[in-house]
C-alpha positions as CSV (number, residue, x, y, z in Angstrom):
1,M,64.7,-41.1,-48.8
2,K,62.5,-43.9,-49.7
3,L,59.2,-44.4,-47.7
4,T,59.0,-48.1,-46.7
5,K,55.5,-50.3,-46.8
6,M,55.6,-49.6,-43.2
7,H,56.0,-46.0,-43.4
8,Q,52.8,-45.3,-45.5
9,F,50.9,-47.4,-43.5
10,M,51.7,-45.6,-41.0
11,I,51.1,-42.5,-42.6
12,I,47.9,-42.9,-43.8
13,G,46.6,-44.5,-40.7
14,F,47.2,-41.5,-39.0
15,L,45.5,-39.7,-41.9
16,G,42.6,-42.0,-41.6
17,F,42.7,-41.7,-37.9
18,V,42.9,-37.5,-38.6
19,L,40.2,-38.2,-40.8
20,L,38.1,-40.5,-38.8
21,S,38.6,-38.0,-35.5
22,F,37.5,-35.4,-37.9
23,L,34.3,-36.4,-39.4
24,F,33.4,-38.3,-36.1
25,Y,33.7,-34.4,-35.2
26,Q,31.6,-33.0,-37.1
27,F,28.9,-35.3,-37.3
28,A,28.7,-36.6,-33.7
29,L,29.9,-34.1,-31.2
30,K,29.4,-31.0,-32.7
31,P,25.4,-31.5,-32.9
32,I,25.5,-32.6,-29.2
33,N,27.5,-29.8,-28.3
34,R,25.2,-27.0,-30.1
35,D,22.4,-29.9,-28.6
36,I,23.7,-28.8,-24.9
37,A,24.5,-24.6,-26.1
38,G,20.9,-25.3,-26.5
39,L,19.6,-26.8,-23.4
40,E,21.4,-24.6,-21.6
41,S,19.9,-21.9,-22.7
42,T,16.5,-22.9,-22.2
43,R,17.9,-23.8,-19.2
44,D,18.7,-20.4,-18.4
45,Q,15.4,-18.8,-19.9
46,K,13.3,-21.5,-17.2
47,K,15.4,-20.0,-14.7
48,K,14.8,-16.8,-15.3
49,E,10.7,-17.8,-15.6
50,L,11.5,-19.3,-12.2
51,E,12.7,-16.2,-10.5
52,D,9.9,-14.1,-12.1
53,A,7.1,-16.5,-10.9
54,K,8.6,-16.4,-7.7
55,K,8.6,-12.7,-7.4
56,M,4.9,-11.8,-8.7
57,V,4.4,-14.9,-5.8
58,A,5.9,-12.0,-3.5
59,R,4.0,-9.2,-4.5
60,Y,0.8,-11.6,-4.4
61,V,1.5,-11.7,-0.8
62,E,1.9,-8.5,-0.3
63,F,-1.1,-7.0,-2.2
64,K,-3.2,-10.2,-0.5
65,K,-2.6,-8.4,3.2
66,R,-2.6,-5.1,1.8
67,A,-6.0,-6.2,0.2
68,D,-7.0,-7.8,4.2
69,S,-6.0,-4.3,5.1
70,I,-7.9,-2.1,3.4
71,Q,-10.9,-4.5,4.0
72,R,-10.5,-4.6,7.4
73,E,-10.3,-0.3,7.5
74,L,-13.2,-0.1,5.5
75,E,-15.3,-2.4,7.1
76,W,-14.0,-0.4,10.6
77,I,-15.7,2.8,8.8
78,Q,-19.2,1.1,7.4
79,N,-19.2,0.2,11.5
80,R,-18.7,3.6,13.0
81,I,-21.4,5.1,10.2
82,P,-25.4,4.6,11.9
83,K,-27.9,4.2,10.2
84,S,-29.0,7.7,11.6
85,I,-27.4,10.0,14.2
86,D,-29.8,11.5,16.3
87,K,-28.8,15.3,17.7
88,S,-28.3,14.1,21.2
89,R,-25.9,11.5,20.0
90,L,-24.0,14.0,18.4
91,I,-23.4,16.0,21.2
92,E,-22.0,13.6,23.1
93,A,-19.7,12.5,20.9
94,V,-17.9,16.3,20.4
95,S,-18.8,16.3,24.5
96,F,-16.4,13.3,24.2
97,L,-13.8,14.8,22.3
98,Q,-13.7,17.6,24.1
99,N,-13.4,16.0,27.3
100,R,-10.3,13.6,25.5
101,S,-8.6,16.4,23.9
102,G,-8.9,19.5,26.6
103,V,-10.2,22.0,24.0
104,Y,-12.8,24.3,25.6
105,L,-15.8,24.4,23.2
106,T,-17.3,28.1,23.0
107,T,-20.2,27.2,20.4
108,F,-22.3,24.0,19.0
109,Q,-24.4,25.1,16.6
110,V,-26.4,21.9,14.5
111,T,-27.1,23.2,11.0
112,K,-29.2,21.8,8.1
113,E,-28.8,18.2,7.2
114,S,-26.8,17.4,3.8
115,P,-27.9,14.7,2.0
116,K,-25.8,13.2,-0.1
117,D,-25.8,9.9,-2.5
118,A,-25.0,7.0,0.3
119,F,-25.3,9.2,3.0
120,T,-26.1,12.1,4.9
121,E,-24.1,14.5,6.8
122,I,-25.3,16.8,9.8
123,P,-23.0,19.5,10.3
124,V,-22.1,20.9,13.4
125,N,-20.7,24.8,13.3
126,I,-18.3,24.7,16.7
127,R,-15.7,26.9,17.9
128,F,-13.6,26.5,20.9
129,N,-10.1,27.8,22.7
130,T,-7.1,25.7,23.3
131,N,-3.5,25.7,22.3
132,F,-1.7,23.4,19.0
133,E,-1.4,20.5,20.9
134,G,-5.1,20.9,22.0
135,L,-6.1,21.1,18.0
136,L,-4.1,18.3,17.0
137,N,-5.7,16.1,19.8
138,F,-9.2,16.9,18.6
139,L,-8.6,16.4,15.3
140,K,-7.5,12.7,16.0
141,E,-9.8,11.9,18.3
142,V,-12.3,12.9,15.6
143,S,-10.3,10.2,13.1
144,V,-10.6,8.0,15.9
145,S,-14.1,8.4,16.6
146,S,-17.2,5.5,17.0
147,L,-19.0,7.7,15.1
148,F,-17.9,8.8,12.1
149,M,-17.0,12.2,11.4
150,T,-15.3,14.9,9.1
151,V,-13.5,18.2,9.9
152,R,-14.4,20.9,7.3
153,D,-13.8,24.6,6.9
154,L,-11.2,24.7,9.8
155,S,-9.9,28.6,10.8
156,I,-7.7,29.2,13.5
157,T,-6.5,32.8,14.5
158,P,-4.6,33.8,18.1
159,N,-6.3,34.0,21.3
160,T,-5.5,34.9,24.7
161,D,-7.3,33.9,27.5
162,P,-6.3,35.5,31.0
163,D,-8.4,32.2,32.8
164,H,-6.3,29.9,31.0
165,K,-3.0,30.4,30.7
166,D,-2.4,27.5,27.9
167,V,-5.0,28.7,25.7
168,T,-3.1,30.4,22.8
169,L,-5.8,29.6,19.6
170,S,-9.2,30.1,18.8
171,A,-10.5,27.8,16.0
172,Q,-13.3,27.3,14.3
173,M,-15.1,24.6,11.9
174,V,-17.8,22.3,10.8
175,L,-17.7,19.1,11.9
176,S,-20.0,16.8,10.1
177,G,-21.2,13.4,11.6
178,I,-22.2,11.0,8.4
179,Q,-25.3,8.4,8.6
180,A,-25.4,6.0,5.9
181,K,-28.7,5.7,3.9
């Protein structure tokens, strides 16, 4: 079979087309595809950085709320710590706590002040009769009292009082009024 000039031109044209297509792909399309792939990876990295930044901003808002809450609590506590506490004010505060929580005070004894670096403690040894609910109410009332007070050395013993049927325990503790320096 003999190739005619027309077939030769067609074969050379086809091979030229294939060669030009290959060169076009190698020198034009392949670098563009590589750039596109690089841009896609850059875009994915930027999306990840954006998501991380959004999470960080969300945490900042949460931390800001928490910081504001702690600041308000600190101010509330500082407002409850007076510059000086006289014994009558401490007696009045404990009496108010007794009335609100339903305990029956049996002993109230103010002891020696205990100065610390930033504050002074005025300890009071108290003993009272109540039930568990009254004890818990008393401790809760101490924590929200208008005068900043702490409780330590709490001891509880069972108790029965024929005059008060709801009294099931006797509690003794050191209740300290705190005053700022």
